[in-house]
C-alpha positions in Angstrom: 24.0 -11.5 9.7 20.4 -12.1 10.9 17.8 -12.1 8.1 14.9 -9.7 8.1 11.4 -11.3 7.5 9.6 -10.1 4.5 5.9 -9.5 4.3 5.8 -10.7 0.7 6.8 -14.3 1.5 3.3 -15.4 2.4 1.8 -14.0 -0.9 4.7 -15.4 -2.9 4.0 -18.9 -1.5 0.4 -18.5 -2.5 1.2 -17.4 -6.0 3.7 -20.3 -6.5 1.0 -22.7 -5.5 -1.5 -21.4 -7.9 0.6 -20.3 -11.0 3.2 -22.3 -12.9 5.2 -19.1 -13.4 5.7 -16.3 -10.9 7.6 -13.1 -11.7 9.2 -11.0 -8.9 10.6 -7.6 -9.8 12.0 -4.7 -7.8 14.9 -2.3 -7.7 18.5 -3.5 -7.2 19.5 -4.3 -3.6 15.9 -4.8 -2.3 16.7 -8.4 -1.3 15.1 -10.4 -4.1 17.9 -13.0 -4.1 18.0 -13.3 -0.3 14.2 -13.8 -0.3 14.2 -16.7 -2.7 17.5 -18.3 -1.6 17.2 -18.0 2.2 13.7 -16.9 3.3 11.5 -18.8 0.8 13.0 -22.3 1.4 12.4 -22.0 5.1 8.7 -21.2 4.5 8.1 -23.3 1.3 10.1 -26.5 2.3 10.4 -27.7 -1.2 13.7 -28.3 -3.2 14.7 -25.7 -5.6 17.4 -25.0 -8.2 18.9 -21.6 -8.7 20.4 -20.0 -11.8 22.0 -16.6 -11.8 22.0 -15.0 -15.2 24.5 -12.4 -14.0 27.0 -15.2 -14.6 28.0 -15.3 -18.3 29.1 -18.9 -18.1 25.7 -19.8 -16.7 24.1 -18.0 -19.6 26.2 -20.0 -22.1 25.4 -23.3 -20.5 21.6 -22.5 -20.5 21.7 -21.3 -24.1 23.2 -24.6 -25.3 20.1 -26.6 -24.3 17.6 -24.5 -22.4 14.7 -27.0 -22.2 16.9 -29.9 -21.0 18.8 -27.7 -18.4 15.6 -26.2 -17.0 13.7 -29.4 -16.7 13.9 -30.3 -13.0 10.7 -32.0 -12.4 8.9 -30.9 -9.2 11.8 -28.7 -8.1 11.2 -25.0 -8.2 13.4 -23.4 -10.8 14.6 -19.9 -10.0 16.1 -17.7 -12.7 17.7 -14.5 -11.4 18.1 -11.5 -13.7 16.2 -13.4 -16.4 15.8 -10.4 -18.6 19.5 -10.8 -19.5 18.6 -14.0 -21.5 15.1 -13.4 -22.8 15.3 -16.5 -25.0 14.9 -18.7 -21.9 11.3 -17.6 -21.6 10.3 -19.7 -24.6 11.7 -22.7 -22.8 10.0 -21.8 -19.6 6.7 -21.5 -21.4 7.2 -24.9 -23.1 8.0 -26.7 -19.9 5.2 -25.0 -18.0 2.7 -26.0 -20.6 4.0 -29.5 -21.2 4.3 -30.9 -17.8 2.0 -30.4 -14.8 3.9 -29.6 -11.6 6.7 -27.5 -13.2 7.1 -24.2 -11.3 9.3 -21.3 -12.2 10.2 -18.1 -10.3 11.7 -15.4 -12.4 13.5 -12.5 -10.8 14.5 -9.2 -12.4 15.5 -5.6 -11.5 14.8 -4.2 -15.0 11.0 -3.9 -15.0 10.7 -2.6 -18.5 12.6 -5.3 -20.3 11.4 -8.2 -18.1 7.7 -7.3 -18.1 7.6 -6.6 -21.8 9.1 -10.0 -22.4 6.6 -11.6 -20.0 3.6 -9.9 -21.7 4.9 -11.2 -25.1 5.8 -14.7 -24.1 4.0 -15.7 -20.8 0.7 -13.8 -21.0 -1.9 -15.5 -18.9 0.6 -17.9 -17.3 2.5 -15.7 -14.9 1.7 -14.0 -11.6 3.5 -10.6 -11.0 4.8 -9.4 -7.7 7.0 -6.5 -6.6 9.6 -6.3 -3.8 10.3 -2.9 -2.3 13.0 -1.9 0.2 12.4 -2.9 3.8 9.2 -1.6 5.5 9.5 -0.4 9.1 7.9 -3.6 10.5 10.4 -5.7 8.5 13.3 -4.1 10.4 12.8 -6.7 13.1 14.7 -10.0 13.2 12.4 -13.1 13.2 10.6 -15.7 11.2 7.5 -13.8 10.1 6.3 -10.2 9.8 3.9 -9.5 12.6 0.5 -7.8 12.3 0.7 -4.0 12.1 -1.4 -1.2 13.3 -2.5 -0.6 9.7 -3.6 -4.2 9.4 -5.8 -3.8 12.5 -7.3 -0.5 11.3 -7.9 -1.8 7.8 -9.7 -4.8 9.1 -11.6 -3.3 12.1 -11.9 0.5 11.4 -12.4 2.6 14.5 -12.7 -0.5 16.7 -9.1 -1.3 15.8 -8.0 2.3 16.7 -9.7 2.0 20.1 -7.8 -1.2 20.7 -4.5 0.5 19.7 -5.4 3.4 22.0 -6.1 1.1 24.9 -3.2 -1.3 24.4 -0.1 0.9 24.2 3.3 -0.8 24.0 5.6 -0.8 27.0 7.9 2.1 27.6 10.9 0.0 26.4 9.1 -1.2 23.3 8.0 2.3 22.5 11.6 3.6 22.8 12.9 0.8 20.5 10.4 1.5 17.8 10.7 5.3 17.9 14.5 4.7 17.4 13.8 2.4 14.5 11.4 4.9 13.0 14.0 7.7 13.2 16.7 5.5 11.6 14.2 4.4 8.9 13.3 8.0 8.1 16.9 9.1 8.1 18.4 6.2 6.0 15.6 4.4 4.2 15.0 0.7 3.8 17.7 -0.8 1.6 18.8 -3.9 3.6 22.5 -3.4 2.7 22.9 -0.2 4.7 21.9 -1.7 8.1 25.2 -2.9 9.4 27.1 0.2 8.2 28.3 3.3 10.0 26.7 6.7 9.1 29.6 7.6 6.8 29.5 4.2 5.1 25.7 4.5 4.7 26.1 7.7 2.8 28.8 6.1 0.7 26.5 3.1 0.0 23.6 5.3 -1.1 25.9 7.3 -3.3 27.3 4.1 -4.9 23.8 2.8 -5.4 22.8 5.9 -7.3 26.0 5.8 -9.4 25.4 2.1 -10.2 21.8 3.0 -11.3 23.0 5.8 -13.6 25.9 3.7 -15.1 24.3 0.3 -15.3 20.5 0.3 -15.0 20.0 3.0 -17.6 21.6 0.6 -20.2 18.6 -1.7 -19.6 16.1 1.1 -19.6 16.9 2.8 -22.9 19.3 5.2 -24.5 20.0 8.4 -22.5 22.3 10.7 -24.5 23.4 12.8 -21.6 23.8 11.1 -18.2 24.7 14.3 -16.5 21.5 15.8 -17.6 19.5 12.8 -16.4 21.3 12.9 -13.1 20.3 16.6 -12.7 16.7 15.7 -13.5 16.9 13.0 -10.8 17.9 15.6 -8.2 15.3 18.1 -9.3 12.6 15.5 -9.1 13.8 14.2 -5.7 13.7 17.8 -4.4 10.0 17.8 -5.4 9.1 14.6 -3.7 5.5 14.8 -2.3 4.7 17.7 -4.6 2.5 18.0 -7.7 4.6 17.2 -10.8 4.9 19.9 -13.4 6.8 18.5 -16.5 7.0 22.0 -18.0 8.7 23.4 -14.9 11.4 20.7 -14.9 11.8 21.1 -18.6 12.5 24.8 -18.2 15.1 24.2 -15.5 16.9 21.6 -17.5 16.5 23.4 -20.8 15.0 20.4 -22.6 11.7 19.4 -24.2 8.8 18.4 -22.1 8.7 15.0 -23.8 12.3 14.4 -22.6 11.3 15.1 -19.0 8.4 12.7 -19.4 10.8 10.0 -20.7 13.1 10.6 -17.7 10.2 10.3 -15.3 9.1 7.1 -17.0 12.6 5.7 -16.6 12.5 6.5 -12.9 9.1 4.8 -12.5 10.0 1.6 -14.2 13.2 1.3 -12.3 11.4 1.8 -9.0 13.2 5.0 -8.1 10.1 7.1 -8.2 6.3 6.6 -8.2 3.5 8.8 -9.5 0.4 9.1 -7.4 -2.8 10.0 -9.3 -5.7 12.0 -7.9 -9.0 10.3 -7.0 -11.4 11.1 -9.8 -14.5 9.3 -11.2 -12.8 7.7 -14.2 -9.3 6.4 -15.1 -9.2 8.8 -18.1 -9.8 11.8 -15.8 -7.1 10.7 -13.4 -4.5 10.3 -16.2 -5.2 13.8 -17.5 -4.8 15.6 -14.1 -1.3 16.3 -12.7 0.0 13.5 -10.4 2.2 13.9 -7.4 5.7 12.5 -7.5 7.3 10.6 -4.7 10.7 9.0 -4.2 10.5 5.4 -3.3 13.0 5.5 -0.5 13.3 8.4 2.0 17.1 7.8 2.5 17.8 8.3 -1.1 15.6 11.3 -1.3 17.3 12.9 1.7 20.8 12.2 0.3 20.1 13.7 -3.1 18.5 16.8 -1.7 20.9 17.4 1.3 18.0 17.5 3.8 19.4 16.8 7.2 16.4 17.5 9.4 13.9 14.7 10.2 10.9 16.9 10.7 10.8 17.9 7.0 7.2 17.5 5.9 7.9 16.4 2.4 10.3 13.6 3.5 7.9 12.4 6.2 5.1 12.3 3.7 7.4 10.4 1.3 8.1 7.8 4.1 4.4 7.4 4.8 3.7 6.8 1.1 6.6 4.3 0.9 5.2 2.4 3.8 1.8 2.2 2.2 3.3 0.9 -1.0 5.2 -1.8 0.9 2.1 -2.9 2.8 0.0 -3.0 -0.3 2.6 -5.1 -2.1 2.0 -8.1 0.1 -1.9 -7.9 0.2 -3.6 -10.6 -1.8 -6.2 -8.1 -3.0 -4.4 -4.7 -2.7 -6.6 -1.6 -2.2 -6.5 1.5 -4.4 -4.3 4.5 -3.5 -4.8 8.1 -4.6 -4.6 11.6 -3.3 -7.6 14.0 -3.2 -8.0 17.7 -3.8 -11.3 19.3 -2.6 -13.2 21.9 -4.6 -12.0 24.5 -2.0 -8.4 23.7 -2.8 -7.7 21.5 0.3 -5.6 18.5 -0.4 -5.7 15.1 1.4 -2.4 13.3 1.1 -3.7 9.7 0.6 -7.0 8.0 0.0 -6.7 4.2 0.5 -9.8 2.4 -0.4 -11.4 -1.0 -1.2 -15.0 -2.2 -1.3 -15.2 -2.4 2.6 -12.8 0.3 3.9 -11.8 3.9 3.1 -8.9 5.5 4.9 -8.2 9.2 4.4 -4.7 10.0 5.6 -2.8 13.2 6.3 1.0 13.0 7.0 2.2 15.6 9.6 5.9 15.5 10.6 5.2 17.1 14.0 5.0 15.3 17.3 1.3 15.9 17.8 -1.8 16.4 15.8 -4.2 19.4 16.1 -7.9 19.6 15.4 -7.2 21.8 12.3 -5.3 18.9 10.8 -8.5 16.8 10.9 -10.8 19.3 9.0 -10.0 18.2 5.5 -10.2 14.6 6.5 -13.6 15.1 8.1 -14.8 16.8 4.9 -13.5 14.1 2.7 -15.0 11.3 4.7 -18.4 12.8 4.2 -18.0 14.0 0.6 -16.4 11.2 -1.4 -17.6 7.8 -2.6 -14.9 6.1 -4.6 -16.0 3.6 -7.3 -16.7 0.2 -5.7 -16.9 1.4 -2.1 -19.8 -0.3 -0.4 -22.6 1.7 1.4 -21.7 0.2 4.8 -17.9 0.5 4.3 -15.7 1.7 7.2 -14.7 5.3 6.9 -11.8 6.5 9.0 -9.5 9.5 8.9 -5.9 9.3 10.1 -3.5 12.1 11.0 -0.1 10.3 10.9 2.5 12.0 13.0 5.8 11.4 14.9 4.3 11.5 18.3 3.5 8.8 20.9 -0.3 8.6 21.5 -3.1 7.1 19.5 -6.1 9.4 20.2 -9.2 10.8 18.5 -9.0 14.4 17.3 -12.4 14.8 15.5 -15.4 12.5 14.8 -14.1 9.5 12.9 -10.6 11.1 12.7 -7.7 9.8 14.8 -4.1 10.9 15.4 -1.7 7.9 15.0 2.1 7.9 15.4 3.8 6.4 12.3 5.6 3.8 14.4 2.3 2.6 15.8 0.6 2.5 12.4 3.4 0.8 10.5 5.0 -1.1 13.5 3.8 -4.3 15.1 0.8 -4.7 17.4 0.6 -7.0 20.4 
């Protein structure tokens, strides 16, 4: 089966060159093993040795003499599911400190256990990266992920948008990418579903969820009632792209608010859900205000909530957020991401900002954007000044939709189809 390129490869190569230890985490089935065993060797062109700690015999062999068995000189040592044998981290630390040139790549799908062990044992020595399910632009087959419309807008602002408007893809390319966009919105980005039929994809997603409930929760912590947790999953998936009310979920489940908070934390650290904080002047203020909750894969969210239609606003907004997360994960200096609520009660879905660029983004599941969609964006572009934003920074508003044309809809606000924003540019 042809391999998908991954945008993270370039950043991973950079981190491996600069740090003796690199840690790569992500949900199950996102392609971590494929990335390091197939894609990375093509790009890195250095010898490596791979250990899978899913194998109990491998764990026994390594436990017998970890320092000796992990000492492979200049070869990159890859430890998959390393959280299953935390004692190895002491040997990794010893070798990384003792001999210059030793490099280790640690993989794990249990973020809570792995990152806690990394903080305790490898603080200051390790670079941390995350691998998400496939982004839309990664659905191609090729050697490298191409430049996307978002890359161009981020780097050039409205000049990049004018270039996108002028240089539209061919009719055939547009048809292909609109088809990929529909498939991506319908089924999500887990690589394992791609070769499957529609019925088998549903079965794969159901099995993925069952494996998560029966296996991953053992790593995350003790959950007394799996059925109750599974119901909480469904209730939260049904609220994707909405403000999160812990008390409301607690009432529906008949449990304490702290129990719901614990469930949400489990979903966060296992990459099933993400909380988006509001843009406020201080970190403390952001943590106090209610976040929005998003599922990290639109296919899973659609399956759990039985939403068949593709023009559902919440699912489309979820897909846009997921694409932004994937793009951010392979940026060397990732921007900040928040949502914004105006004093008048209007809400802007996403504020993506760095010192040089501010993008205010609204996700609209329709096939075209209207001037009314641009009003909150125009207000926000004038009103806000996030911490660290330069005085001469680019300020652009985007109404992301499912249409075909890149076009201006208000001063400094543009309508951009999602497949043009997250797909490749010429």
